[in-house]
N, C-alpha and C positions, 0 to 999 in steps of 0.2 A: 154714966154712958157714953162719955168720954174717953179718949185712949186714957193713959196715967201719963205724965208729964216725960220720964224715961223714952217712953215710944217716938214722941215728938223733936227730936235731935234732928239737925239736918243734915244728910246724908252727901257729902262732899262731892266725890264722886258724879255722885249723878246729874249734882245743881252744873259742877262745871262742865260736861258734856252737853247738858242742857244752854249753858251760856254760849258756847261754843259754835251753835247748829243755830242758833239765833242769831249771830253774829258776821257770819259769814257770805248772809247777800253782798251789806253793807261792803269787805274786803274785796270781793271778786272784784270789780273794777278797781280797783288800782293796784291790781297786779301786769305787769309788764307793761309799764312806764318806763322809757327812755329805753326800748327797744324795737322792734318793725312796726310797732304799731303807731295808728295814726296820729301825732296829738293833737290833732281837731278834730274832733269826733263825729262835729257836725260839719265839716266842710267833705265833700265826697270826694273818692280816687280819681286822677284824672285817666285817660285812654294811653296806650300804646303810641310813641310817634314814630314818625314814619320817616327813613332815612332819606334822603337827596344821592340823585341816582346822575354819573356821566357815562355813557358808553358809547363805543364805537361799531356799525355793522356795517359791512359792504352789499353797497346796492344789489351786485349780482350771484351775493349768496345766498338767496332766498327768507324765510323767515329764519326769524332767531328768538330765542326762549330769554326776557329780561327778567335777572330775581328781584322783588321784591322784600324789603325787611322791615323793622320793628326797632327804631332807639336802642328804647327800655319796654320791657313786658313787667304792665303795674296792673295789668289785671288781661283775664282771659280772651283773646280776639277770635273773632266770630268772623268777620269777612275783612278784605281789601278791597275799596271800592275807586273807580277811576272815578274822576271828580270831573280832570279836561280832556275827551281825542286827541291823540297825532289830527294834526291836519294837513299832511301829506301821505301817512300808511296808515296801513293798517292794524288797529290793536285787538286781541282776542278777552276772553274771560277771565281775570286773574284765577289761580289755582293755590288752596294751602299745600304746603308740600311739608312744614310743620309748625311747633308751635308760636314762630315767629318772623315764616319767610310764605311766600309764594310767589309764584311763576306767570305769566306774561306774556304768550306769542305776539312778535314786532313780525311785518311786513314789509319792509322798505317800499316808497313807492316804486313805478314805473319808469323809464326815462333814464336820462345815464349823467354821468359825471358827479362829481360831487356835491354835499347840503347840508343841512340840519333838518329836524324836527326834535318835537317835544309835548311831552303829555303830561297830566299832575292826577297824584292815585292817593287819598286816606286811609285810614284805621277805624276799623268799626270794633267797635268791644264791647264789654257788662256796662264799662263804664262811659261808655259813649263813641262819638265821631274821633279825631283827630283832626287836629290843623291841616292844610295839606303839602306836599313835599311834589316837586319839581324830577320830573326826570329828561336828561336832554338827551339829545341822539346827534349825535355826528357822521353825517353816509358819504363810505365813501367809495371808489370806485380805481379800476384801473389806467394805463395809461392807453392812447389807441396804438393800435397799431397799423398801418399801413398798406395793401402789399395790392401790386397793377403785375402787367406784363413788363417781362424784362423788353423785351426789342417786337416791333409790326415790321411785317414788311412790304409792299404798295408795288414791287418788282416797275416791268415796263409797261408807262405809260403816253402814247402819243398827246401833245402840246392842249390846251383845251379839254381835253377830257377828263371821267372824274373815277376814282374808284374810291371804293370806303371801305374798312375795317371798325370793327368793334373793339373796345376799350374798357374791362370789367375794374372798377378799382372796391376794394372790399377793409371793411375794420373788423379785425379778425381778434384783434383785443377789447379794453373799455373805453369807459367814456366813452366822446365827444368828437369825430375824426372831423372838421371845419375844414373848410378852404374850397381853393379854386383849382384847377387844369390850363395851362395854357402855352399851347404849339407852337413851334416854329414857323416862318415861313414858307409856304408852299403848301401848308395844311393848314384846314378852320377847323371848327369842331358846330354838329348840329346842332341846335338847342343852347342849353345852358348850359356855362363852365363849373358854377359850382354845385360839391358835393359836404352833405349833412350829414356823416353815418354814423349812426350808435353802435353797440355790441354788436358785430356778427352782421350788419346791414351791406350790402352792396350795391353798388350802381352800373351801369351801361354807360358808356356815350360811345355815342359814331363821328369817329376820326375820318374827314373828306380830305384824299389827295389830288388837286390842280396843277401840273407842271403849267407854267409859262414858258419854258423853253428845254432846249436839247439840252440837255447836264444829269450830271446827279444831282439828288436830291438828300442830304443828311441833316438829322435836327434828334433834340429831345423832347418829352413831354414831361414839364415842369409842376411840381405838386407844393402850395404852396404849406401847406399843413406841416409838410415833409421835405424840406431843401434838399437831403440826401438821398432822397430818390428820385429816381429819371428811368423814362423809359424810351427805349433809341425808335428813332422810323428812320426810314429807309425809300430809297424813291427812284425811279428814273424817266427824266422825258428822254423821250428817243424821236428822232420822223419820220413821215410818215411814210416816205421811200428812203433804202439804203443801197448800196452799191460797197461792195468788197471793197476793200483799204489797201495798201501798198500793192504792192508791183506784181504783176499776175509772170512767173514761168512757162514757158514752150516745150515740146517736151515731146518722143517720139517722131512718126514720119508719116507723115508727115507732122511738121511742127505744130500742137496745137497746144492749148490751154483757153480755162473758160476765166470767167468773170461772172461774180455771182452776186442775183442783185432781188431783193425782197419789198412785198408788197404789205403792207400792213394798216392797211385802209377796209374800209366796209366794200368799198366797190371796186373792180378789174381795173389796172393804171397799162398803159404803152408805152415805151422805155426805146429811145430813138438813138441808134447806137451808130457810130460815127467811127470807121478806124481809120487807121494810118494808111503811110503809100504801101509799106512791105507788108500789110497785115489786109486778111479778109476775115467778115465776118454779115453777117443778117443784121441788113436796114433798122429792122424792130423788130420788138419782141414785147410779148402778153404777159403780162404777169398775173393770174386770179388777186383778187379779194382774199387777203391773211392768206399767201403766199410767196411762193418764193422762181425761180425758172436763172437756168445757168446760159449767158453766153458767148455760146464755141469761137473762138478765133484760132484763124488758121496763117499762118506765115506763107508769102505770095514765092519767096523762092525757097528750096531746096537745100543750097547749103548757106553757108558766113552766118556770123552771130544778129541776132534781131535789138532794136535797141528803138522801138518808137513806144506809141501808145494810142487808148483807144478812150471817145469821149461818149460816154453814157449819161442821158438826158432827158427826165420824165417829169409829170407836175410838182413842180417847187425845187425839184434840183437838180442840179447839174455837177457828173462828176470826168475827169482825165485820169485812168487807169494804167501807168506804166506798163509795159512788155518789152521784155528781153529774152534772148534764149542763146547762151552761154555756150551749150552742146552743139557739138554738129548732128545732122542727121549720119541714118547709116550707111548710106555710099560713100560718105564725107569721112567717113574714121575708117573705113576698112572693112565694114560690115557691111554683110548679105541684105540686100534688099526684103522686106516683107513685104508682102502685098496688101493693099489697106482689109482693115478688119479682122487682119491676120494676129496675132499676139510677136510683137519684136521679141527676137530673142538674139542679143548683142553677140558674138562670136569674144569679144576678146571682158564681157564680165567673168572678176571675178571669184573664184569661190570664194565664201566666206570665215577666215580662222577663228572660230570660236570657239565654244567649249565650256561646260557647266558640271562643277559637279552633283550624279543623281544624289537627289533626297530620302531615296531610297533604293534596294536591290535591283529590284524587276525594272527599272527605268535608268538610262546613263544619256548624258549628248557627247558626244564627240568630234574634235576635229578630222576634217579629213586630209588629215598628213598620212593615214595609214589608206587611202585610198586612191586611185589614178583621179588627176585633175579631166574637170570635165573637158576643157577646153585648150589649149599649151598655150604658158606664155609665149608674150614676143621674145625672141631673142635678143640676149643680152649685149651680143657682139653685135647689133645692127646700128649702127648713126645714125639712120632713121626715124630709128621706131621713137626715138624723143621727140624729136622735130615733126612728129609725122601728122600733131593738131594738136588740138588744145586740153589736157587733162579733163577725162571724165569721171566726172563724181558719182560716185553709190553709195546708198545709203547702204548704214552696214545695218545687216539683221542678229537682232537680240536673243541666246535660249535665255529664259528665267528660269519659274518654277517649273523642274522634275520631280515627280512622283508619282506611284503605281502604275497606272496603263495611259496617263494623259501627262501634255506638254505644256509650256508657254514659251510663245513665240515674241518679239515687237520689232518695231522700226519706228524711227524719228523720219515720217518725210515732212523737211520744213519747206521743198521748195512747193510744194503741193496748195490749192485751195484750202478752207476748213471745210466746202461744202462737198470735197473728192470723197468717194467711197472706195471700198478697199475689200481683197480678195488671197488667201490663201493657197497656194498653189503647190503642189507635188509634182518631182518628175518624173516622166518613165521616157522608155528609149522603144524607137518605132525603127522598123526596116524598107527605105527609100525604095524607087524603083528597081535600082541596079542590087540592093540588097545589102547598104550601108549601112549602119545604125544613128537613126537621126533622133536628139534626144526633143521630147517635150514636153507642154508644160498643161498640166488640167487641172482645175479646181479640186483643193483636198475637199473629200467629202462630207467626214466627219469634225469639224473645224466651227466653231465659234467667235468671231470678229467682229469688234465694238473699237471706235477710236474716239478720243478725247483730244480735239485739237488739233495735232498735226501727228501725235503720234497710235501707231495703229497697234494693238493688239488679240492675238490669236491663240486660243487654246485648243489643241491637238488631244483629241479623247479616242475609245477605246483601239487603243494602240495596240499592237499584235506582237507579243515576245519573241525576240529575235528576230527584230526585223531592224533594217537601216531604212530610215527617211529623210527625204531632201526636197528641202522647201524654200519656198519665197514666198514677201510679200508683194504683191502688187498695190498701184492707187489706178483708181478708174474715172475716165471721164465720163457727162455725163450721158453720154450715149454706151457707155458701157466697155471702152477699146481702154486700152494696156497705156499709163504714158509716163509712169513711174514703178522701175524695177527694183527692189533691194538686195542685196548682197545673196548669197547661195549658202543656208547651215545646214547641217546634217544631225537628226536625233536620231540614237544605234537603239532599241531598246535589250535588255537582258534576258535571254530565257530563263525562264525559273528554275533551280536547282532539283533533283531531285528530292522527294519523301520517302522516309521509311513505311518503309511497311508494315506487317503484323513477324511477318517472315523475317526481318530481321530485329526486331526485337525480341523474340522466340531465339535466335542465332546466339545473340549477343547472350539471354541469360543464362543459357548455355554453359556459353565459358566460363562465363560467371562462376555457377554451380559448379565445374570441374575441379578449377581452381580449390573453389575452396574446399574441394574433399580432399583435395594432394596437402592443400598445406595443413585440413586437419590428422591428416594421417601421419604427417611428418610431424607433425608437434605431439605423436603419441608414442613414436618409437623414438622418438628425444628424451623422453620422459620415462619410458621403459631401460634405457640405455643408463641412466643416471642412478636408476634404483639397484 
């Protein structure tokens, strides 16, 4: 029933294969020893370790992204966890951006100036949660930049009165501009003088000027946080009442001058006038509140120089004004007397020897060498002409800018008060009852006269081409009478040249065409003769 013995011999290849299959489970755990496998299979893998971070963040730059990372990747990272938030700034939620890094948004705290902040984070993986790591944040800020007004003008102020102006101080940089302002004597600050300005902040101060006397006040506002910066302050303390300073010169016939008085108060004021023995003037003059007036002074005598004074007295003021007259009236100087109220025309007034080069071809200024004089000069061979009296000084009239149909003339009336008014006059000739030509002076119609100090300037406008204008500038007193006249100047406008019309262009074109045809014909004949 059993197989024969020859059939029971072992089959070695099959047995060897069976033995290897049975031994494989025992050999497999030994594979990989000494490589990356944990040599301690009973100890679990640690989680990845976080890196500590030091970073600088600008305060004014807004939110920034901070990168969190792992020192070693021992197991897959699930997330980054914030173990302690920052104390000053704000922190968002970390977001994974790679297998070993994440980013988190940090917002610096409000305020100004440098500072510090920090937070703590850890890494969670399949192996657990790592130990914490610190993130140190250094908050930086730009330096403060303080700006303010360069100067403040307070003008003229009566002593004891106050004028207020505002001062704006701003920090256009970063950080904190922390300090105080300091004003010089004569000025005060309403309220607190300190400033504490963060980036972009501004503060307005009120500066008060209170003069205590009649004088000029100047000084600087100092800033404690910025010693190199300063604001100039300027003001003047003025008297309530004022009288013309310096001497007053008398002119005209009769010899007349004015003394200018001002009332700078809010109530009317009355001045008492006491003229010298050789002078005449009203005994009192009333000046309205914040107004001015002119005291007319006249010499009693018609001849001889004047050297006297006038005493002007008002509430809290008394002034003695010298009055002089170094020229003679018309009758004493060989001139024809002028009735009161008429414009005086001295017979010996010289013509002005002035000339100016024109700015364009339409208007020119010329001297009077080409014209006969209005009044003949005194004979040179008259021995009495040089000793007939004191020299009469006539202010010179200058011709300035000349352009187009306009011109400018000016004169410096040094002997007239600053309150004098001025007028530009042009000369015309009329016939008297005997039919003799008589020069007359009339206000120039198209003239704009302005004055600055003792200098009067007149702009002549709408001048006619090819016309001669004889002009002079005169100074007027408060009653509109002429008290001084300049020398005579002449302005001559040049007539514009004729312009070409269409027929001029046509004639020239025809001539050019004929010449061209003639030249072409000559060249053709020349070429044929050569051939």
